[in-house]
C-alpha positions, 0 to 999 in steps of 0.5 A: 272202608274201601270195601264198603265203598265198593258195595255202595250204590255209588259204584253199583254201575261201575264194574271191572277195571273202571271200578278198580280205577275209581277206588284206587284213585280215591285211596290215593286221594285220602292223603292228597286232599280229595274227598275223605273226612276225618273218620275215613268216610266219603262225604256225600257232598264230596263224592256224588254219583255225578262225580265218580260215575265218570272216569273222565272227571276222575282223570281231570282231578288226578291230572290237576293234582299231579300237574300242580304238585309236579310243577311246584316241585320243578319250580322249586328245583329251578329256584334252588339251582339258580339261587345256588348259582347266584351265591357263587357267581355274580354274572350273567344277569339273566340267571338272576332274572330267571330266578325271579321269574321262577319265584313268580311262577311259584306264586302263580301256582299258589291258588291251585295248591291252596285248593288242594291244601284246603280240601285236605285241611277241612278233614281235620287231624286224627291219629294217623301219621299222615294226618297228625304229623305230615299235615302240620309239617306241610303247613309249617313248610307253607309258612316257610315258603311265604317267609322266603317270598316275603323277604325277597319282596321286602328287599326288592321293593325297598320296603324298610331298613336293609338290616332286619334281625341280628344285624343280617339283611333281608336278602341274607335271611332270604337265602338262609331260609331258602336253603333250609327249606329243603329240610321240610321239603324232603320230608314232604316229598318222602310222604307225598311224592306227586307221582308225575306222569308225562301225560300231565304236562304234554296234553293240550290242556296241560300246555294251556295251563303251563302257558297261563302260569308262564304268562302270569309269572312274566307279567308279575315279574315285569310289574314287580321290577317296575315297582322296584325301579320306582322305589330304588335309591338313584344314589345306590345303583343296583347290580343284576344280583340285587346288591346295592352300591356302596363306597365305590372308589373310596379306598376302605370306605366299603363295609366289613363282612366276615364269615362266622369265626373269621377275623379273630386271629391277630396277624403278627406281620413280622412272623406272617408268611404266605406259603405256596405248596402242593402240586408245585415244582418249587414250594415257596413262601414270602414275607409281607415285604417280599410280596410288596416288592414282587411287582405291584399291579392295579386292577378295577374289580367289583366286590359283590357281597351276598349280604346285599351290597357291592363296591367297585375299587382300584385294588393293588397287589401281586397277580396270583399267576406270577407266584404260580409261575415262580413256583412251577405248577405240575402238569397234573394240577387241576386247581388250588385253594386260597386259605386264611389264617383261620383255616377258611378256604375257597377253591378254584380251577387252575385257569381262574388263577389268571384273573386273581389278584392278591391285594395289599391295598384298595384305592391306595390305602393299605388294608386294615385288619377288618378289610383283610390285612395283610393280604386278600384275594380279589376274584372278579368272577366270584361273589364276595365270600370267596375273596378270602381275607387274611391269606396265609396259604395257596395250595395247588392240587 
């Protein structure tokens, strides 16, 4: 096909490196949405003498392709990094604003990506792997991205009931699907790496495009935030993470959430022990009665759940630092794990022990089983899934 193109009148006036460059670009464009029909021929409507007789025009098309795909990849990476951060830590608030702004930047890039995709789709499918597998997979990924974006808007704009499918909230489904999106994305990158170049992002034209994307993203984010504020429930203030307040200062009046497989093991309080092991000088264990008399301390802290709610309570219990001091931490120790009776564990660096309270009650009410009886961790700087319930072991490493 390319050999016949080299001999065509369209390239008759192009010789040497210019001809080689144009043909090479068209070859790369075969699976990027520029120019070829389903038979592998170059339609006259897409490749005219005016279009390919100028190397500048070819450069412009290639630059737009690489700029758009490279920018989308960069935004998705930023969304992933800020999203993963937000699943672990509830602060600072600007990190979540950056995440939302990046999402609107992706939306601002969508028209350019839609143009590239449309030029590819109108060639149809054929038996080649690129056309029979990669194209449908790319369409699936596009629908997947739209679903992730829709769920974020559904939650942020208070568009309907909080829990949508299988008792999960819209924001939970948002990050489930967002993390799963990397499966088709990696396949897409394997087949269609955008081949970004430095010149695609540092030229004056590219700088103007970046400013346009950034300006559009900022305007859309501000408009979205205003709409969300108008639709918000004043009785349930929203945290920087997007979670909504529920049951604060009500003791055990906040929701019960459990990780998969958690909460199924009954706790026999007479045989329950909290063990402290690992890199300590004196391994210890305590009964429930001993924990209660070691020294009660109260702490006001906010539990921010990735399910989309938060609650502020007065938690009571024993400081973890007190137990570590009694056991004597070895100098080489770096961190520790808090482990539940099921084996589920959360990991921390050693300095974080100073903020952690091992709580037995909230608002003066002793925990019931669902809330973590007999002992749960209170970790103000982490999201709720790391506030381990049904604690049985502290392992220092």
